[in-house]
N, C-alpha and C positions, 0 to 999 in steps of 0.2 A: 639639175642646175644648168642654166643656159650659159652660153659663152659670155654673154654681157654680165651675168651675175658672177661668173668665175673671174672675170676681169676686175670687177669691183672688189671681190674678196682678196685678190692678189694685191691690188693697190693698197687696200687697207692693211694688209699684213706686212707689206714691204715698206710703206711710207707713213702709215698712220692716218692718211686722209680718207675720208668718205667720199665716194664719187658715184656718178652714174654714167653709163654709156648712152650717148645720145643717138649715134648711128654707126653702122658699120662702114668703115672707109675703104678697106681693102680685104681681099680674101685671096691667099696664095697657097697653091697646091705645090708641094715640094717636088713631086714627080714631073711637073711641067717646066722645070727650070734647069735641066741638064744634070741633076744629081744622080748618083748611082741608085738604082731601084732598091727599096727595102721591103721586107715581108709585111710591112704595115704602112698605113697612110700618115703623112704629116701635113697639117695645114696651119697657116699663120693667119690670124684674124686681127685686124687693127681697127680700133674703135675711136671715134671722136668722143671725148669724155668731158664732163664738167665736175668740178670739185664742189661738194656741198658745203657751203661756208657756214651753215648753221651749226656744224659740229666741229669741235676743236680736234686738231690731229693728235693722235696718241703715238708717242714713239715706241717702236718695237725693237726687237733685238736685231733685226735686219738693217736698221737705220741709225746712224749716229746723230744725224740732223736732217730736218726737212725744210723746204722752202718752195715758194712759187716765184718764178722770175719771167719777165718778158724776154723775147729773143735778144733784144739789145742790152739786156742786163745780166746775161748768163754769166756766172762766176767761172773762172778758169778751173780746170781739173788739176 
């Protein structure tokens, strides 16, 4: 499974939305940011994604409610 596929799977499991990764936006190596060294590597990959609107979201155990909001319409936490 590729990182993009794993991202799509996690979004589906956590939010119920089907999406696809369009492109890799950033790649971060934990060891390059002043953290104590570990006996294994940790990387963070951030993808620009789009929701596939042809499929309805399915609520999962991890989410009570899902929604899509523009930056100016974000609900308070």
